[in-house]
N, C-alpha and C positions, 0 to 999 in steps of 0.2 A: 504494500500500500504506500509506503513512503516513496518508492521509486516513481509511482504514478504522480504524486504531488510535486516531486522534484522536476519531472519532465514538464508539467504544466507551467510551473513557475519559470523554468528556464525559457520555455517558448514565449511566454508573456514578456519577459525581460528583453529577450532578443528582438521581438517584434517592436517593442517600444523604442529600443535603441536604433533600429533600422529606420523608423519613421523620422527620427531626429537627425540621423547621420546622412541621409540622402536628401539634398535640397529639392524642394518642389513636390515631394511625395505626399506630405501631410496636407498641403493645400495649394491651390493654384493662385498665384499673385495676380491681382487685377492692376491694370495700368491706369485706371480711372483716377483723375486728379494729378497725374504725374506729367510734368512738362517734357520729359524725355531728354534726348540729346539736343541741346541748343547750339545750332551752328552760328546764328546771330539772332539778336533780339528783334523780333518783328516790330515795325512801327504800326501802331493801331490808332485809329482816329479818336478813340475815347468815347465815341457814340455807340452805345450798346445795340442800336438798331442797324449799324453798318454791317454790310454783308461780310467783310473781312473780320470784323470783331466777332460776329456770330460764328464764322468758320473756325477761328482760333479757339474760341470758348468750347465749341463742339469737339475740337481736336483734344483739348486738355481733358474734357469729360469722358472721352472715349475709353472704353475698357480694354480694347485690343490694340494691335499694332496699327499706328496711324502716323500721318505726316502732314505738315503744313508748309506750303510753298508760297512765296510772295516775291514781288519785285522789290528791290531795295529802295528805300526812300532817300532821295538826295534833294535837299532844300533848293538847290540851284536849278535842277532840271526836272524834278518831279512835282506835279501838283496832285497826283493821284497814286493810289496803290492798287495793284491787281494781285489777287491771291487765288489759291486753289488748295483744297484739302482732300484727303481720302481717309476714311475711318474704318477701323476694324478689318484690316487686310490679313492675308495669310502670314506675311512676314514684314519686318521693318523695311526691307529692300523693296518689296512689292508696293507697300504704302507710299514710299518715296517716289517710285516710278509713276504711280497713278496720280499723286498730288502734282507732280511736275507736268504731267499730261493735262490735268485739269487747269492749271495756271496758264500753260501755253495756249490752250484752247480759248480761254477767256481773253487773253491778250490778242489772239488772232481775231476773235469775234468783234472786239472793239477797234480793230485795226490801229493799234498803238505802235508808234515808232520811237517814242522817247520813254525814259523812265527805267531803262535797264531790263535785263533778261530775268526770267524767273529763276529763283534759287530756293533750295530747301532751307527753311528757317529752323525747323524743329521736327524731330521724328522720334518715335518710341516703338 
């Protein structure tokens, strides 16, 4: 009988140690609220109703791999900011590619020639 209890105790202890020893096994970490890898701090208008402000806030709130792309703001040449985002992609790289595609499509739609090219501002 003692051997039976010894085995159950040993198995329980090893299972507990395994959960803490392997990262990510106990729970899946959410990326929601995380700003991720900041390549440069995006310039936002400060207006919560602005499309780029909404896109950036949605990026920060997203729980999966996401990215935010924007044109850099230069006071001398830019009077506007164009942005694009992609939320909850399969990987960080896929999110970056799709956010760039979104930003470039918006830039092409408005036929913008100044203001700089789209760049990834942040990704996670």
